[in-house]
C-alpha positions, 0 to 999 in steps of 0.5 A: 264750186263754181264750176269751169262752166259758169266760166265759160261765157262767151254769151251765146251761153252754151249752158253745160250742168252740174249740181253745186252745193251751196251752204247758207248756215247750217242748210244745203241748196242744190242750184245749178250753176250755170255754165256759158261758153262760146264755141266759134267754127271754121273749116275748108280749101287747099294750095301746091310747093314753091322754090322760094325761101325766104320768111317774108311774103315776095314774089315768087313768080308769074304763074296764077293760082287757084286761092279761096278766095272769094269774089265779094272779098277780093279786093288786092286778089282775086279767086289768088290773084292780084287785080291790076293797079295800085295792088301791085304797085304798093303793097306795103301800103294796100295789104296785095301780098305779091307782084305778078298775080300770084298769092304767096303765103308762109303755111311751111315756114317759107315763102310759097305761090299758095297753090304749091303748098299741099295744105287746104288754105283760104286767104283773104286780104285785109285791103278785101276785108276793108272793102267789105265793110269786114270787121271780126272774125264774124263777118268774114267767116261766111267767105271761108269754105266751112269757116264757122264761127261762133261768137259770144256776141262782140269781138274777142268772144269768140269761138273759131271751128275747123272742120266740125273739130269743136271744143268742148271744154275752151280749150282752143282746137284751132291756133291762132298765129301773129305772123312767125307766133303764137299767141293764146294759151295751150293750158287748161284751164286760160280758155283760149277757144272761148276767147280767139284774138280778134283783131282790127284788118285795118294792117293786118296785109292778109290771113291764111286760113289753114285746115286740118291738123298742123301739128308738125309745125306748128304745135299744140292745139292747132288739131283743126287748122289754123288762123295766121295773122300775117301783118304788113311790112315796113316797105324801104323804097318809099314814103307812104300815107293813108288814112280814111273813115267810115260812117255806118248804120244799124236797123234798129240801133239808135244812133250811127257808127263810125271808123277811122283809121291811118297808117304811115310808112317812112323809110328812115334809111334809104332800102336798109330802113324803115317804120310803119305805124297805124291806129284805127278806132271803130264804135259799132252801135247797140241795137240790142234792148235791156227792159229790166234795166231801163236801157236801149242799145245795151250791146254798143262797142268799141274795137281800137289798137294799132301797130309799130314796127321797125325793118332793118335790112343794112345788106343782102344777108341779114334783116330785123323786124321789129312789131309791138300790137296793142288791141282794146276791145270795150262792149257795153253788154252782148248780143243776146236776145231772151225767147221763151221755150216755146221759141217766141222772141220776148219784147219788142223780138231784140231785149233779154231779161237780165237783170244785172249789166254784162260789159266785155273788156279784152285788151291784148297787145303783143311784142315780137322780134325775127331776125333772118341771116342767110347764110347760103345754104340755107336762112337760119331766122329767129323769132321770139315774142310777148303777148299778154292779155287781160279779159273781163266778163259778166255774166247775171246768174240771177235766174240761177242764184240770186231766187232761191236766198229767200229761202233762207230769211236773205232777201232776195239778190242779184248774183252777177258771174265775174270771169277774168283771164289772165294770160302772159306768154314768151314764145322763143323760135330758131329754124335753119330753112335751105336755100331754094333748090329743085330737089330737095328743100327741108327745115330744121328748127325748135321751139319754145314757149312758157305761160303764165296762166290766171283764171279767176271766178266771183260770184256776188250776192247783191240786195236785189233793191237796195244793189247792197251787198248780202254779207252772209253769203257775199260771195258766194264764191270766190276761185283763182285757177293759176296754171303755167305751160311749158311747151319745148319742141323738135320740127323738121319738114322736107320735100324732095322733087322726085323730077316735074311731076312728083314730089313728097313731102313730110314732117314730124316733131316732138314736142315736151309740155308741163302744165303747174296749177294752183287752185284757191278756192272760198264762198258757199259754193266754193265747195272742191279741194284747193290741191295743186296738180302737175302734169307732163306729156311728150307727143310726136306728131307727123304729116306727109303729103304725096304732090302730082304735078299733072301740068304747071297749072293743075295738082294733084295730092294727099296728105297724112297728118296729126296733131294733138291738143295737150291735157293738163290738170284737174281740179280735185274731187273724188272718183275725178281723174286727177289730169286729162289726157291730150287728145289726138287727131289724124287727118287723111285727106285727098285735093285737087287745084287747077286752072282752065283754059287759060284761067277762065274756069278755077277749081279747087275741091279738097275731102278729107276724113279725121279721127278724132280720138281721147276727146277732152269733154266736160264732166259732172260730179254730180256736185261740180264740173270737171274735165275728162277723156271719154268718146271719139269722133269723125269730121269727114267732108268735102270742100271746095272752090269755083270760080269763071271769068268768062270777061276781063274784070267780072267772075263768077264763083260758087264756094262751099262744104259739106261736113258731117262731124259726129261721135262715134261712141258714146259720151257720158260725160257730155251729158247724153252724148251718144254715138251717131251725136253731130257735135255741135256748132258745124252746120252739114252745109255752108256756102257762097255764090258771089259777081264780083265785076272791076272795070275803068270808068275813065281815064282817072277812076276805076270801079267796082262791084259785088252782090254774093249770097252765102248761105249756113247751114243747120246745126247744134248747139250741144252735142246733138243728144243731150238733154239741151241740145237746142237746133240751130235754124240755118239763115242765108244773107245777102252783101254788096258792095261797090267802089269808084278810086280816082288817081289811084289815091281817093276811094269812097265805098258803098257796103251792105251786109245782110242788105234783106235785113233776114232774121239768122241766129248764131247760136242758142242756147237754154237758161234753167233757174233756180231750181234747174228747170229750163226757164228761158232761150237765150239766142245770139241773132246775125247782126241786123242789115248794115250799110256803110259808106267809107273813103279813103285816102292815099298819098 
């Protein structure tokens, strides 16, 4: 049967081979179907517990914090503190999170100053991403310590990894939230770990990255951590408009790219009702050629989307927000180049050897309703969401399948592999959040989700010369893997303040999930049994976090937390387990955050040890692949940031992480995974050095400039001793940006990414031919030098 690996086609081509039987007439041909998978990576930062209740970001007090925000990214915020100017005056349109200089997060389901949350957190504002020219996960991952993103060649094809907890099956290990609602699937066949949500940042207020398992408050599939998009809140006080345009060039691209965006905020009833709307479009040119198809610059893509939101506050007790988001990604091809087995890139060095186009399409729609009512002693919150996504990906499997067909009297064939992923998800959360207190604060809640997903796989056979279907074998495989996933959960989290110095936070969550699986298979390659499967699981997760407030500006904390990733029903084969168990992870962490010398120096550091058991991995029957549990792993390391502010407006920064993530037991199902092997797509070291300066130019104008060096270390494409594991060399890149703002209304920005045009690789994989022999290496390079100019106006 066509394996799940063939479906895991995040164009980075992370191949996991298994033999597959193809029947043509009465003859048997054994071929190796190439699976193509994506794996991303995210990692480190830190924070402390506030006394302010509420569901939306808000000002808490005027203390500073030590958020891990890179100065080259910081625009409205810098190292956790808002900068002077319009950012503090206009939080709705400018993406600032709070007045008074503090970053506010909702990591513990209440609004708190970042430094008061005993979880390792990084925050990047949407305004900061605009300033840097960042438009995708891969663009800003280097600015968050240890945050790794393995790109599949375009936005929407990305795998996120935090602290080395990489997906080895395609199921996500990092949860994704939009405001208070989860998106993506927890089912093992929906492949959400390979196609993470990648929102355009224009209407995003901030992005919170929570490291370590978040199972207590956020539930399943967040064993590595959580990525949370927080959108802007409508302003009921005043009208506002902003819009802008951008042009940019990518080295080797045959044409310029461009982008445009606009946003409006309208108070419909003063102090009670307001609406916002936004739209953004971005056209990115290609720079990779396909000689066999006569195509140049074939990896161009479009991103476009919009958002509407309505905020109603009829009185001081009740508020409601309705929101809708839609986004599409349309890519003509993938940013993949080919190299021979010695590593020498073919053609002009920026070409691949496809025989069939590889377009990618992804659409995402999200609708939510958030209701809050202040009961006096607590706030009752209801969050309802509905989301749907549609993913269509084409991969050229001609090297693996098309060339063997002539052996059976049929013409040579082009064999495209088509993957379709459809997901519809409904969630409901109801929680009660206590009022702020200097002694005891708590959250109680319940959660429900219902998901319907479908994974379709189609392998066609077209005559190489004519392009017509070959009737005897087309399609080679036609497979549908529909799954229904349901989960019920109850959770509680509380903080007890013994005194002004000592506090203890603890949480508990019980969850029950059920899954139903009903596959259908047909075609010469589809040799598995199409038997339905059902799985039920009960899981308990917990967290405990002691805190010591050494001073008003320094906190030491510890954290023990657990998380789980659901298992599910398996494809039916002899000797294959009928279901996959959930894997579990326990995190042990200690962290320190401090502002010293009147904020001349800020330090934020955390050390962690993560014990991962019953890892979900990919196995092979010899004819097809399946999921199973096998082995254990440990990820340990240190992450942190250091900021120095020697004079007003100048910030020097260093961020970095050291992550040692390895198997601690042999794992035969990984085709060679051995005790001590490094886990894939996780560099031991990553980090950045930066300098940022902001100052008035005149009475009406302010200017800023930033320069940053980012480094990603060596990592492996697969588990280290796997037969096809390849080392991926580390790389260093330089970014820069500068801006001038006049009258707090007009802003012109100039930015450069990879300014020195250094060649670097996001990932590389072997590709095998029809004889199961290594044919070439597929490489996903980092984007070449990109220089852009943007103009924005606001009213």
